[in-house]
N, C-alpha and C positions, 0 to 999 in steps of 0.2 A: 581424430577427435570429432570433427564435424559429422562424420558418418555415424559414429556411436551416439552422438547427441541427437541427431535427427531420427535415427532408428528408434531410440528410446521414446522420443516424442510421438512418433508414428504408432508405436505399440500402445502408448497411453491413450491416444485418440481412438485407435481401433477398438480397444477394450470398452471405451465409453459409448461407442455406437451400439453396443450390445447390452451393457449392464447398467448404464446410467439411469438413476431414478427419475431425474428431472428432464422434462421435454427440452428445455433450453440447452442442457448439456448434450443431449443426443443430436440436436440440430448443429451445435457447434462442432461436435465430433465428426459428423459426416462431412462438413466443410473442411475441417482441420486435417482429416486423412488425406485429402487432395493436396493441401499445402505442404504438409510434412512429407508426403510421398514424392512430390516434385523436388523438394529439397534433397531427399535421399538420392533420387535419380540423378540430379545435377551434380551432387558430390561424387557419386560413383563415376560419372562421366569425366569430371575433372581429374580424378585419381587415375583413371585408365589413360587419359591423354598425357598426364605427367609421366607415367611409366614409359610411355612410347616416345617421350621427348618432344611432344607436339602440344605445347601449352596453348589453349584456345585464346584468341585475341578478342578484343572488344568487350562489350558489356557482358556477354554470356560467359566470358572467362573469369568473371569476378565471383568470389565467394558470397557476395551480397545478393546474388540472384536467389539463393535459398531463403534468405531473410525476407526478400521481397515477396516470394511466393507465400510464405507464412503470414506476412502482414496482410496480404490480399485475401487468402482463403481461410485463414484461421482467426482473423480479426475483423476486417472491414465487411466482408460479405455476410458472415453469420450475424453480426450485429445488425446490419441493415435488414436482413430477413426477419430476425426476431422482433425488431421494432415494428415492422409491418404486421407480423403475426399477432403482436400484442393488441392490435386494434380490434380484435375479435372480442375483447373484454372478458376473458376467462381467467385472468390471473388471480382473482380473489377467490376462486374455487378452492376447496380443500385438497384437490388432487394435484400433486406435483407434476403428473404427466401432462398437464395442460399449461404449465407456466412458461410463458415466453420471456419472462424476466424474473429474476430471483426476488424473494420477498423484500430484501433491503431496498430495492428500487421503489416498490410501492410504498414502503414505510416512510422513506425519506420524502417522497412526493406528498404523502399525506401529512407529514410533519410540517411541511411548508404551509399547507392549507390551514392546519390547526393554529399555526403561529399567527397567520393573518386574521383568523377569526377570534382567537382567544388570548393572544399575547404569549402563548407558550406552545411548544410542539408536543408537550406531554399531557396525556389524559390520566385522570385518576382511575386506575384499573379496578379499584374497589367500588366504584360507583357506576359501572356499566350496566347493571341490571341483568347480567348474564354471566356465565362462566368465562373466566379470563382465557384468552388464546394467546399464543406466543407472538403473533403478529400485531397484537394490541400494543406491544412495547416498541419504543423508539430508543434503542440502546446506544445512542450517539450524543455527542455534545451539540449545543445549539447551532454551531457554525455549519454542521452538516446539512441543516435545513436549507441553506442557500442554494444547494444544487437542485432542490425541488421547487424553488420559487418560479422558474419559467413555466412549469406545468400548472402550478397553482394560479398564476396570473394570466396566462395566455392560452391554456389548454381548453378543450371543449369540443372541437371538431376533429375529424380524422387526420387532416393535414396538420393542424395545430398540435394534436397529441403526438403525432409522429415526430414532429420537429422539436418538441419540448420534453421528450423522454429523458429522464435524468441521466441515462447512460451517455447521451451526447455531452451533457454538462461535465460528467466525470472525465470523459475522454478529452474534451477540449481543455479542461484544467490540467490534466496530466501532460498533454502535448505542449501547452503554453509554458508550464513549469520547466519542462525539458529544454525548450528553446531558450528561455531566459537564463537557465543554468549554463547552457553551452556558451551563450554570449558573455556571461560573467567570467567564464573560464577561457575566453578568447578563442572559441571554436577549436578545441583540440581535436586531433584525429581520433575517430571512434573505432575501436577494434571490433571485429566480427564477434569475438568471444563475449564482449560487453553486451552487444545487441542480443546474443543468444540467451544470456542470463536474464537481462532486464526485459526483453520484449518477446523473443521467440519461444521462451519456456512455456509449456502448456498451462501452467498456473496463471501466467500473465495473460496469455491469449484468451483463455477461458473466462477469466475475470472480466476482461475487456468486453466480451460479447454478452455475458449473462448478467453482470452486476456492475462493477466499476468503481465503487467508492474507495476501495483500498488503493487503487492506482492513482486516484487524485490525491489521496493522503500521502502516498509514497513520493509523488511528484513534488508536493509542497515541502515535504521533509528534505528532499534533495536540494530544493531551492534554498531552504534555510541554511543548509550546510554550505552551499556555494556563497551565500551572503556573508556567513561567518568567515569563510576562508579568505574572502576578498576584503575583509576589514569592515564590513557594514554591520556592526554589532547591533545597533538599534533595530534595523530592518530584520535582521536574523531573529531577534527575540520576538518581534511582532509577528512574523510569518510562523514561527514555531508555536506561538500562542494560538494562532488560527488552527494549526494542525491539532494541538492538544484539545482545543475547544470543539473539534469535530470528532476525534476518536482518542480516548485516553490511553490506548495501547502504546502510543509513541512517547509517553512521559519520560522514559529512561533517556531519550535523546537529549533532553534538556540538560542533564548533567554532563554528557559528553561534549556538547557544544560549549558549555560553560568552561570546561577544562581547555578545550581547543582555543577559545578566545583568550583565556588567561595565559596560555602558553605562547600564543602568537602576538597578542596585542597588549597584554598587561592588565592590571587590576581595573583601570578606568573603563576599558572595553567590557570587561566582565560585569561591572556595575551597571553600565548602560544596557547591556543585553538582559540582565536579570530584571531591571526595572521595566523595560519594555515588555518582557515576557509576563511578569506578574500583573502589571497594571492592565494590559490588554486582556489577559485571561479573566481577571476580575470583572472588568467592564462587560465582557461578553457573557459571563455567567450570571451575574447578580440580578439583572432585570428579569430573566426567565425564572430564576430561583424564587424571586419575591412573588411572582404571580401564583405559584403553587409549589411551595417547598417540598411537600410530601411526594407529589408526583415526580418532581425533578430527581429527588434522591432515589426513588423506586426505579426509575428508568435508567438513569445514568450510572448509578453505583450498585444498588442492591441486585438488580436483575443480572447484569454481567458477572457479578461475583457469586451467583447461585444462591442468593439470600432473599430473592423477591417473592411476591405472592405466587408467581409461577417460576419454576426452575428453568434456567437457560437450557435449550436443547443442544447447545454446542458440545458435541461428544465424539469428535474424531478420535480414532484409536492411536493417539500419540502417547508417549511415555507418561506424561502427567495424568492423563485421564485413565490410562490402564492401571496405574498405581492407585489412584484415588478410588477406583471401582472396587478395591479390596475392602472398603469400609472406612470408618472413622480413622483407624490407624493409617490406612493407605493415604487418606486425604492429608493427614498430618505429615506423613513422609513426603508427599508431593510438595507441600508448602515448604518443608524443611530443605528439600533439594533446591527449590526455587530461591530460597534465602541464601543457601551456600553459593549458588551460581551468581547471585547479586554481589555477594562479598568478593568472590573471585574477580569479577569484572571491575569492581571498585578498586581492588588492589592493583589490577592491571592498569587502570587509569592513573593511579597515583605513581606507580613505579615507571610506567612508560606513557606519559601523557601524550595525546595526539598532537602532532605538530603540523599536519597537513589535512586537507579535506579527505583524502583517501584513507588516512589513519582514522579519522573520526567515523567515516562510513563503515569501516571494518568493525569498529567497536560497537556502533549502533546495531549493525547487522547481527553480530554475535549476541548482543544483549536481547534484541527482539526475538532472535531464534531460540534462545534459552527460555524466554518468557513463554513463547508459543508452545514449545515442546513440553514444558514442565507444569504449565497451568492445568488444573483439573478440568476446567470447562474451556475447550478450545476447538478450533476447526483447522484442518490441514490447509485450507485455502489461505489462511493468514501467512503461510510460509512464503507467499508472494513478496512480503516485505523484505526479508533478508536476501532473497534472490535478486530483486530489483536493486537493492542497495549495493550488493556485491558487484552487479554489473556496472552500476554508477561509479563504484570505486575504481574500476579500471579506467574509466573516462577521466576521473579526477587525477589519477596517477599519471595519465598521459599529459596532463597540463601542469605537472609539478613545477616545471621551470617558471611558469607564470604565477605560481602560488607563493613564491618567496616574499615574505612580508618585510617591510622596513622595520628593523628592530626598535622596540620601545626603549627610551632612555633608561638605562639601568638594568636592562634585560639582555640575555644572550640571543643571537640570531636563532631562528627556528631549528636549523640543522644542528647547531651546537647544543641547544636545549635538549633536543631529542637524544643526542649522543650522551649527554651528561645526566640524563634522568633515569637511566637504566641501572 
């Protein structure tokens, strides 16, 4: 399996060295080819040694060597080079072949500057005095602006700009969330397969180097699940509110975590979680909304839904987009399929409510995967969410023994509830 996985990753990176539209993608791909190539060579070496009955000893005999090579060559080095390359100041040109960072990086950094200057990260696109461009939009919630604040506050010189690149903030947030999650789970053993799904997969490594916000969001979502799993309902709701207030795509997770808490901890935990989630979300959104309601709705809701002044360019050839491209009927079919998928997942939640963190992560991953695949306007890069969550699920499963909750009075233990809910 290792060889097949790394070979597939190597092919993906190799193809991108030749055909990728974006400069950052090609830089990443050239580094990644080395990382995935080393992983392939090391895996072959381990296989040959095993067949000869001479298992290598020491660090080189570990399957984690391949993961380390990918972390260095497909994540750390390309990010460092692209951050330095970005100092040339050509990212705002209309030519993707010059971008050392994807537009979401610039947009989020700009949103922080706008927030400090105007009290809102959203501009009125109808009052720009020129034709609207896609990068005029900030299709995120107000919390995403936080990642751009270091650049807005401390940027200005080459060193300061390099150190405050929003990608470092995304990376730090993701790593911090992973570490806190592992601590909450009492440091379970991490399988190599989990690292392959969550970290070594090309979508994760590429996102880390050229963009990054989705990894920070996935990390916060994982932390919210860990908090719910360990009985910290209020904190789970608060963290999930931060996630939703950064990117609305993760809204379905709110239902799954609510069911998880009800199953494990009872109605009181659910009420506390829901209260923290709703109150925090309102507090984070209302001030920005009141500054410019029209701009808020245009950026956060209308544009991502394809109803804005300018249509969203998200158009990866996934099933939802392909079906919607047939015309109005195709769009209706796409939304109908999305609705059917939502109903199926809700039935799954009711008939087999999640009793562990790994159960919840599986359902969230499936839900987000269905949303990404069936939505008319989508990008294949969003598939990083289900991949990371499925990798995290393996880690949560490894800590299942520490996830057993103390039964709430009047409720069955989690294992029994799971068995009797089917």
